[in-house]
C-alpha positions as CSV (number, residue, x, y, z in Angstrom):
1,X,-114.9,101.7,-14.4
2,X,-115.6,103.3,-11.0
3,X,-116.5,101.1,-8.1
4,X,-120.2,100.4,-7.5
5,X,-120.5,98.7,-4.2
6,X,-119.6,95.9,-3.8
7,X,-118.2,95.4,-7.3
8,X,-115.4,96.7,-9.4
9,X,-115.5,96.6,-13.2
10,X,-114.6,93.3,-14.8
11,X,-111.6,95.0,-16.4
12,X,-110.1,96.1,-13.1
13,X,-110.5,92.5,-11.7
14,X,-109.1,90.9,-14.8
15,X,-106.0,93.2,-14.9
16,X,-104.8,92.2,-11.5
17,X,-104.2,95.8,-10.2
18,X,-103.2,96.0,-6.6
19,X,-106.3,96.4,-4.4
20,X,-105.0,99.4,-2.5
21,X,-104.2,101.2,-5.7
22,X,-107.7,100.5,-7.1
23,X,-109.3,101.6,-3.8
24,X,-107.6,105.0,-4.0
25,X,-108.7,105.9,-7.5
26,X,-112.2,104.4,-6.9
27,X,-112.7,106.8,-4.0
28,X,-111.7,109.7,-6.2
29,X,-114.1,108.6,-8.9
30,X,-117.0,108.1,-6.5
31,X,-116.4,111.5,-5.1
32,X,-116.8,113.0,-8.5
33,X,-120.0,111.1,-9.3
34,X,-121.5,111.9,-5.9
35,X,-120.9,115.6,-6.5
36,X,-123.3,115.5,-9.4
37,X,-121.2,117.5,-11.8
38,X,-122.8,119.8,-14.4
39,X,-120.6,118.9,-17.3
40,X,-121.3,116.1,-19.8
41,X,-120.2,112.6,-19.0
42,X,-119.7,110.0,-21.8
43,X,-120.5,106.4,-21.1
44,X,-120.1,103.7,-23.8
45,X,-123.3,102.1,-25.1
46,X,-122.4,98.6,-24.0
47,X,-121.9,99.7,-20.4
48,X,-125.2,101.5,-20.5
49,X,-126.9,98.4,-21.8
50,X,-125.4,96.5,-18.9
51,X,-123.1,94.3,-21.0
52,X,-119.8,96.1,-20.7
53,X,-117.4,96.1,-17.7
54,X,-120.0,96.7,-15.0
55,X,-120.4,93.8,-12.6
56,X,-123.8,92.2,-11.9
57,X,-125.3,94.9,-9.7
58,X,-126.5,96.9,-12.7
59,X,-129.4,98.6,-10.9
60,X,-126.9,100.1,-8.4
61,X,-124.9,101.5,-11.3
62,X,-128.1,103.0,-12.9
63,X,-129.0,104.6,-9.6
64,X,-125.6,106.1,-9.3
65,X,-125.6,107.8,-12.7
66,X,-129.3,108.8,-12.6
67,X,-129.7,112.6,-13.2
68,X,-126.2,113.1,-14.6
69,X,-125.6,114.6,-18.1
70,X,-124.9,111.3,-19.8
71,X,-124.0,111.4,-23.5
72,X,-122.9,108.9,-26.2
73,X,-119.5,107.8,-25.0
74,X,-118.0,106.6,-28.3
75,X,-118.2,110.0,-30.0
76,X,-114.4,110.4,-30.6
77,X,-114.0,106.8,-31.6
78,X,-116.8,107.1,-34.1
79,X,-115.5,110.4,-35.6
80,X,-111.9,109.1,-36.1
81,X,-113.2,105.8,-37.5
82,X,-115.4,107.6,-40.0
83,X,-113.1,110.5,-41.0
84,X,-109.6,109.6,-39.7
85,X,-107.5,111.5,-37.1
86,X,-108.2,114.8,-38.9
87,X,-111.7,114.7,-37.4
88,X,-110.0,115.5,-34.1
89,X,-107.1,117.7,-35.3
90,X,-108.9,120.1,-37.8
91,X,-111.4,121.5,-35.4
92,X,-108.6,122.4,-33.0
93,X,-106.2,123.8,-35.5
94,X,-106.6,127.4,-34.2
95,X,-106.8,126.6,-30.5
96,X,-104.1,126.4,-27.9
97,X,-104.0,122.7,-27.0
98,X,-102.5,120.8,-24.1
99,X,-102.3,117.1,-24.4
100,X,-102.1,114.8,-21.3
101,X,-101.3,111.1,-22.0
102,X,-98.6,108.6,-22.8
103,X,-95.4,109.7,-24.5
104,X,-96.6,108.4,-27.9
105,X,-99.4,110.9,-27.9
106,X,-96.8,113.5,-28.9
107,X,-96.5,111.8,-32.3
108,X,-99.8,113.4,-33.3
109,X,-98.4,116.9,-32.9
110,X,-101.7,118.2,-31.7
111,X,-100.7,120.4,-28.8
112,X,-98.4,123.3,-27.9
113,X,-97.5,121.4,-24.8
114,X,-97.7,117.8,-23.5
115,X,-97.7,116.2,-20.1
116,X,-96.7,112.6,-20.0
117,X,-98.4,110.0,-17.8
118,X,-97.3,106.4,-17.1
119,X,-98.6,103.8,-19.4
120,X,-99.5,101.5,-16.5
121,X,-101.6,102.5,-13.5
122,X,-101.3,106.2,-14.5
123,X,-103.7,107.2,-11.7
124,X,-100.9,106.5,-9.2
125,X,-99.3,109.7,-10.5
126,X,-102.4,111.8,-9.9
127,X,-100.9,114.3,-7.5
128,X,-97.9,114.9,-9.7
129,X,-99.9,115.3,-12.9
130,X,-102.3,117.6,-11.2
131,X,-99.5,119.9,-10.1
132,X,-98.0,119.9,-13.6
133,X,-101.4,120.7,-15.1
134,X,-102.0,123.5,-12.7
135,X,-98.7,125.2,-13.6
136,X,-99.4,125.0,-17.4
137,X,-103.0,126.1,-17.2
138,X,-102.2,129.0,-14.9
139,X,-99.6,130.3,-17.3
140,X,-101.8,129.9,-20.3
141,X,-105.3,130.6,-19.0
142,X,-105.7,133.7,-21.2
143,X,-105.4,131.5,-24.3
144,X,-108.6,129.6,-23.4
145,X,-106.8,126.2,-23.4
146,X,-108.2,123.0,-24.7
147,X,-107.0,120.0,-22.7
148,X,-107.0,116.6,-24.4
149,X,-106.8,113.6,-22.1
150,X,-105.9,110.1,-23.0
151,X,-105.1,108.6,-19.5
152,X,-107.8,106.2,-18.3
153,X,-109.4,106.9,-15.0
154,X,-107.0,109.7,-14.3
155,X,-108.6,111.8,-17.0
156,X,-112.1,111.7,-15.3
157,X,-110.7,112.9,-12.0
158,X,-108.5,115.6,-13.5
159,X,-111.4,117.0,-15.5
160,X,-113.4,117.3,-12.4
161,X,-110.6,119.0,-10.4
162,X,-110.0,121.6,-13.1
163,X,-113.6,122.2,-14.0
164,X,-114.2,123.2,-10.4
165,X,-111.2,125.6,-10.6
166,X,-111.7,127.1,-14.1
167,X,-115.2,126.1,-15.2
168,X,-115.8,127.0,-18.9
169,X,-112.7,129.1,-19.1
170,X,-111.0,125.9,-20.4
171,X,-112.3,123.1,-22.5
172,X,-111.5,119.6,-21.4
173,X,-112.1,116.5,-23.5
174,X,-111.4,112.9,-22.6
175,X,-110.6,111.4,-26.0
176,X,-109.7,108.0,-24.6
177,X,-108.0,105.4,-26.9
178,X,-109.1,106.8,-30.2
179,X,-105.6,108.2,-30.8
180,X,-103.8,104.8,-30.3
181,X,-104.0,103.4,-33.8
182,X,-102.7,106.6,-35.3
183,X,-99.6,106.2,-33.0
184,X,-99.0,102.6,-33.9
185,X,-100.7,101.2,-30.8
186,X,-103.4,98.4,-31.0
187,X,-105.2,98.6,-27.6
188,X,-108.8,97.9,-28.4
189,X,-110.8,95.2,-30.2
190,X,-111.9,97.7,-33.0
191,X,-108.4,99.1,-33.7
192,X,-107.4,96.2,-36.0
193,X,-110.3,96.8,-38.3
194,X,-109.6,100.5,-38.4
195,X,-106.0,99.9,-39.1
196,X,-106.8,97.7,-42.0
197,X,-109.2,100.3,-43.4
198,X,-106.7,103.2,-43.2
199,X,-103.6,101.2,-44.0
200,X,-102.1,101.6,-40.5
201,X,-99.4,99.2,-39.4
202,X,-100.4,97.9,-36.0
203,X,-99.0,95.1,-33.8
204,X,-101.3,92.3,-32.5
205,X,-103.5,93.4,-29.7
206,X,-102.4,92.1,-26.2
207,X,-104.4,89.1,-25.2
208,X,-105.7,90.7,-22.0
209,X,-107.4,93.4,-24.2
210,X,-109.4,90.9,-26.3
211,X,-113.0,91.2,-25.3
212,X,-116.2,89.6,-26.7
213,X,-119.6,91.0,-26.2
214,X,-122.4,88.7,-25.0
215,X,-124.6,87.4,-27.8
216,X,-127.6,89.3,-26.3
217,X,-126.1,92.7,-27.0
218,X,-125.9,94.5,-30.3
219,X,-123.7,97.5,-31.0
220,X,-125.8,98.2,-34.1
221,X,-123.0,97.4,-36.5
222,X,-121.7,94.2,-38.0
223,X,-118.9,92.6,-36.0
224,X,-116.0,90.5,-37.0
225,X,-115.5,87.4,-34.8
226,X,-113.8,88.0,-31.5
227,X,-114.7,91.6,-30.5
228,X,-116.7,94.8,-30.7
229,X,-118.1,95.6,-34.0
230,X,-118.6,99.4,-34.2
231,X,-115.2,100.2,-35.7
232,X,-115.6,97.7,-38.4
233,X,-119.1,98.7,-39.1
234,X,-118.4,102.5,-39.3
235,X,-115.6,101.8,-41.7
236,X,-117.9,99.7,-43.9
237,X,-120.6,102.3,-43.9
238,X,-118.1,105.0,-44.9
239,X,-116.7,102.9,-47.6
240,X,-120.1,102.1,-49.1
């Protein structure tokens, strides 16, 4: 989702975010990438294949991420689709956890503390959230905190800020939208299939979130019409 000159992601363009607002977070993101961080960076498979939200200058994108520690970006989505939300909660049962995300994230009761971020354009609150995080982490550093982020681009920037401050003394994970269905939120094309499989009551997905992959790209899993297929496919594999 970061800016690769001269393009932004298709999602940014489609969502009509104010240009000045996008420019600010884009500069932060590019500073992170250009610093060549040592930690792992997850990128979803469709973006790596050049079919996701990256605009046409795919070669510029590849040059930008060359040499980074890139891993499979859907790991938390896949785990919760396969095994439910307990796939995320159980491994952290004995850890001191701080969650950073929308208010509804508190429904999961996964953390000792929670820092709320705005639902829309959360990166505009970057400085405020950074200060709150600094206070909580400083007070609890001896507990080897685990920070779970679900806050879009803001998560990427905060991870970098606090990795530079605390290194491996804290664990930071950007778990993205995998929590949403378990909080009654339908924000991704695969959430509907997951909800049906686990019996979750979800509202219709907002129209601006509906995305269809190009016919030339395969996620490796069967897809229902109108969206990504890996959630549906994982559920079918588990069931059979």
